[in-house]
C-alpha positions as a Markdown table, in Angstrom:
| # | Residue | x | y | z |
|---|---|---|---|---|
| 1 | Met | 107.8 | 108.4 | 79.9 |
| 2 | Lys | 106.5 | 110.6 | 77.2 |
| 3 | Gly | 102.9 | 111.8 | 77.6 |
| 4 | Thr | 101.8 | 109.0 | 80.0 |
| 5 | Lys | 98.4 | 110.6 | 80.8 |
| 6 | Thr | 97.7 | 111.4 | 77.1 |
| 7 | Ala | 98.7 | 107.9 | 76.1 |
| 8 | Ser | 96.5 | 106.4 | 78.8 |
| 9 | Arg | 93.5 | 108.3 | 77.5 |
| 10 | Tyr | 94.1 | 107.2 | 73.9 |
| 11 | Ala | 94.7 | 103.6 | 75.0 |
| 12 | Thr | 91.4 | 103.7 | 76.9 |
| 13 | Ala | 89.5 | 104.9 | 73.9 |
| 14 | Leu | 91.1 | 102.2 | 71.7 |
| 15 | Leu | 90.3 | 99.6 | 74.3 |
| 16 | Glu | 86.6 | 100.7 | 74.4 |
| 17 | Ile | 86.4 | 100.6 | 70.6 |
| 18 | Ala | 88.1 | 97.2 | 70.3 |
| 19 | Ile | 85.7 | 95.7 | 72.9 |
| 20 | Glu | 82.7 | 97.3 | 71.3 |
| 21 | Gln | 83.6 | 95.8 | 67.9 |
| 22 | Asn | 84.6 | 92.5 | 69.4 |
| 23 | Lys | 88.2 | 92.7 | 68.1 |
| 24 | Leu | 90.1 | 93.0 | 71.3 |
| 25 | Glu | 92.5 | 90.1 | 70.6 |
| 26 | Gln | 93.4 | 91.3 | 67.1 |
| 27 | Val | 93.9 | 94.9 | 68.2 |
| 28 | Ala | 96.0 | 93.8 | 71.2 |
| 29 | Gly | 98.2 | 91.7 | 68.8 |
| 30 | Asp | 98.6 | 94.7 | 66.5 |
| 31 | Met | 99.6 | 97.0 | 69.4 |
| 32 | Asn | 102.1 | 94.5 | 70.7 |
| 33 | Tyr | 103.6 | 94.2 | 67.2 |
| 34 | Leu | 103.8 | 98.0 | 67.0 |
| 35 | Leu | 105.6 | 98.1 | 70.3 |
| 36 | Glu | 108.0 | 95.4 | 69.1 |
| 37 | Ala | 108.7 | 97.4 | 66.0 |
| 38 | Asn | 109.5 | 100.4 | 68.1 |
| 39 | Asn | 111.7 | 98.5 | 70.5 |
| 40 | Glu | 113.7 | 96.7 | 67.9 |
| 41 | Thr | 114.1 | 99.3 | 65.1 |
| 42 | Ile | 115.7 | 102.6 | 65.6 |
| 43 | Asp | 114.5 | 103.7 | 62.2 |
| 44 | Phe | 110.9 | 103.3 | 63.3 |
| 45 | Gln | 111.6 | 105.5 | 66.4 |
| 46 | Leu | 113.2 | 108.1 | 64.2 |
| 47 | Leu | 110.2 | 108.0 | 61.8 |
| 48 | Ile | 107.6 | 108.6 | 64.5 |
| 49 | Asp | 109.7 | 111.3 | 66.2 |
| 50 | Ser | 110.6 | 113.2 | 63.0 |
| 51 | Pro | 109.0 | 116.6 | 62.6 |
| 52 | Ile | 110.2 | 116.9 | 59.0 |
| 53 | Ile | 108.2 | 114.0 | 57.6 |
| 54 | Asn | 104.6 | 115.1 | 57.2 |
| 55 | Ser | 101.5 | 113.1 | 58.4 |
| 56 | Asp | 100.4 | 111.9 | 55.0 |
| 57 | Lys | 103.9 | 110.4 | 54.3 |
| 58 | Lys | 103.9 | 108.7 | 57.7 |
| 59 | Ile | 100.5 | 107.3 | 57.2 |
| 60 | Ala | 101.6 | 105.9 | 53.8 |
| 61 | Ile | 104.6 | 104.3 | 55.5 |
| 62 | Phe | 102.5 | 102.9 | 58.3 |
| 63 | Asn | 100.2 | 101.4 | 55.7 |
| 64 | Glu | 103.2 | 99.6 | 54.2 |
| 65 | Ile | 104.6 | 98.4 | 57.5 |
| 66 | Phe | 101.3 | 97.5 | 59.2 |
| 67 | Gly | 99.2 | 96.5 | 56.2 |
| 68 | Gln | 98.1 | 93.3 | 58.0 |
| 69 | Phe | 96.6 | 95.2 | 60.9 |
| 70 | Glu | 93.0 | 95.2 | 61.8 |
| 71 | Asp | 90.9 | 98.1 | 60.4 |
| 72 | Val | 90.2 | 99.4 | 63.9 |
| 73 | Thr | 94.0 | 99.6 | 64.6 |
| 74 | Met | 94.9 | 101.2 | 61.3 |
| 75 | Ser | 92.1 | 103.8 | 61.7 |
| 76 | Phe | 93.4 | 104.6 | 65.2 |
| 77 | Ile | 97.0 | 105.0 | 64.0 |
| 78 | Lys | 95.9 | 107.2 | 61.2 |
| 79 | Leu | 93.9 | 109.4 | 63.5 |
| 80 | Ile | 96.8 | 109.7 | 66.0 |
| 81 | Thr | 99.1 | 110.6 | 63.1 |
| 82 | Lys | 96.8 | 113.2 | 61.6 |
| 83 | Asn | 96.6 | 114.8 | 65.0 |
| 84 | Arg | 100.5 | 114.9 | 65.1 |
| 85 | Arg | 100.6 | 112.5 | 68.2 |
| 86 | Glu | 102.4 | 109.6 | 66.5 |
| 87 | Ser | 105.4 | 110.0 | 68.8 |
| 88 | Tyr | 103.0 | 108.8 | 71.6 |
| 89 | Leu | 102.3 | 105.5 | 69.8 |
| 90 | Pro | 104.8 | 103.3 | 71.8 |
| 91 | Thr | 103.5 | 104.7 | 75.1 |
| 92 | Ile | 99.9 | 104.2 | 73.9 |
| 93 | Ala | 100.8 | 100.6 | 73.0 |
| 94 | Glu | 102.3 | 100.0 | 76.5 |
| 95 | Ser | 99.3 | 101.6 | 78.2 |
| 96 | Phe | 96.9 | 99.6 | 76.0 |
| 97 | Asp | 98.7 | 96.3 | 77.0 |
| 98 | Lys | 98.3 | 97.1 | 80.7 |
| 99 | Gln | 94.6 | 98.0 | 80.3 |
| 100 | Val | 93.9 | 94.8 | 78.3 |
| 101 | Lys | 95.5 | 92.8 | 81.1 |
| 102 | Glu | 93.5 | 94.6 | 83.7 |
| 103 | Phe | 90.3 | 94.1 | 81.7 |
| 104 | Lys | 91.0 | 90.4 | 81.4 |
| 105 | Gly | 92.0 | 90.0 | 85.1 |
| 106 | Ile | 95.6 | 89.2 | 84.4 |
| 107 | Val | 98.1 | 90.3 | 87.1 |
| 108 | Pro | 101.7 | 90.8 | 85.9 |
| 109 | Val | 104.2 | 89.6 | 88.5 |
| 110 | Thr | 108.0 | 89.7 | 88.3 |
| 111 | Ile | 110.1 | 87.5 | 90.5 |
| 112 | Thr | 113.8 | 88.3 | 90.6 |
| 113 | Thr | 116.2 | 85.8 | 92.1 |
| 114 | Ala | 120.0 | 85.4 | 92.4 |
| 115 | Ser | 119.9 | 82.0 | 90.7 |
| 116 | Pro | 117.2 | 80.0 | 88.8 |
| 117 | Met | 114.4 | 78.8 | 91.1 |
| 118 | Asp | 113.6 | 75.1 | 91.5 |
| 119 | Ala | 109.9 | 74.1 | 91.1 |
| 120 | Ser | 109.1 | 73.8 | 94.8 |
| 121 | Val | 110.4 | 77.3 | 95.6 |
| 122 | Arg | 108.6 | 78.8 | 92.7 |
| 123 | Ser | 105.3 | 77.1 | 93.6 |
| 124 | Ser | 105.7 | 78.2 | 97.2 |
| 125 | Ile | 106.2 | 81.8 | 96.3 |
| 126 | Leu | 103.3 | 81.7 | 93.7 |
| 127 | Ala | 101.0 | 80.1 | 96.3 |
| 128 | Lys | 101.5 | 83.0 | 98.7 |
| 129 | Ile | 101.0 | 85.6 | 95.9 |
| 130 | Glu | 97.9 | 83.9 | 94.6 |
| 131 | Gly | 96.3 | 84.1 | 98.1 |
| 132 | Ser | 96.5 | 87.9 | 98.0 |
| 133 | Val | 95.6 | 88.5 | 94.4 |
| 134 | His | 92.3 | 88.3 | 92.5 |
| 135 | Gly | 93.0 | 87.2 | 88.9 |
| 136 | Gln | 95.3 | 85.1 | 86.8 |
| 137 | Leu | 99.0 | 85.6 | 87.4 |
| 138 | Glu | 101.4 | 86.4 | 84.5 |
| 139 | Val | 104.8 | 85.5 | 85.9 |
| 140 | Lys | 108.1 | 86.8 | 84.6 |
| 141 | Glu | 111.3 | 85.4 | 86.2 |
| 142 | Leu | 114.5 | 87.4 | 86.2 |
| 143 | Ile | 118.0 | 86.5 | 87.4 |
| 144 | Asp | 120.1 | 89.1 | 89.2 |
| 145 | Glu | 123.2 | 87.7 | 90.9 |
| 146 | Ser | 123.8 | 90.9 | 92.9 |
| 147 | Leu | 120.9 | 89.8 | 95.2 |
| 148 | Ile | 123.3 | 87.1 | 96.6 |
| 149 | Gly | 120.2 | 85.1 | 97.7 |
| 150 | Gly | 116.5 | 85.3 | 98.3 |
| 151 | Phe | 114.1 | 87.0 | 95.9 |
| 152 | Ile | 112.3 | 90.2 | 95.0 |
| 153 | Val | 108.6 | 90.1 | 94.0 |
| 154 | Arg | 107.1 | 93.1 | 92.0 |
| 155 | Met | 103.4 | 93.3 | 91.4 |
| 156 | Gly | 102.3 | 96.7 | 90.0 |
| 157 | Asp | 103.4 | 99.3 | 92.5 |
| 158 | Lys | 104.1 | 96.8 | 95.3 |
| 159 | Gln | 107.4 | 95.2 | 96.0 |
| 160 | Ile | 108.5 | 92.5 | 98.5 |
| 161 | Asp | 112.2 | 92.4 | 98.9 |
| 162 | Ala | 113.4 | 89.3 | 100.6 |
| 163 | Ser | 116.9 | 89.4 | 99.1 |
| 164 | Val | 120.1 | 88.8 | 101.1 |
| 165 | Ala | 121.6 | 92.0 | 99.6 |
| 166 | Ser | 118.7 | 94.0 | 101.0 |
| 167 | Gln | 119.1 | 92.5 | 104.4 |
| 168 | Phe | 122.8 | 93.3 | 104.4 |
| 169 | Asn | 122.0 | 96.9 | 103.5 |
| 170 | Asn | 119.4 | 97.2 | 106.2 |
| 171 | Leu | 121.9 | 95.7 | 108.7 |
| 172 | Lys | 124.6 | 98.1 | 107.6 |
| 173 | Gln | 122.3 | 101.1 | 108.0 |
| 174 | Arg | 121.4 | 100.0 | 111.5 |
| 175 | Leu | 125.0 | 99.5 | 112.5 |
| 176 | Thr | 126.2 | 102.8 | 111.1 |
| 177 | Arg | 123.6 | 105.0 | 112.9 |
């Protein structure tokens, strides 16, 4: 990912300013919107990565696109653009989102299963996770039929792989040694 350390530092600065000015929710919404614009529009990606378009022109375009943004967010975007770091904006937005969740005590959890989970299985898995985590869980469920059965739980840099496909691979490795 492009400039992760740099983006993290900028995101931390923006988080501190947003908290100080009591505008965290608004700035978080603005940054999520910016990230969506980047992910959904190739033209936006081309704009921020273009070395041909000068900073003043990019700022004018950002004012048109993001005119509804909070003053704190717009000032931040203008500062980043004037410093020729606008290509980092999507990475900054992602880092900002992670830092906001951490600040609020929200723990993102991804559960991947081979087929949709029923309510009892879901609540059983979440009960075990909640016992080992401090904070509110933000659960994202994914379906991956290649797992055959079971599940994979991802939480930050931790992963619990209880899938049938993983067990088959482990068995295969033990048998072929």
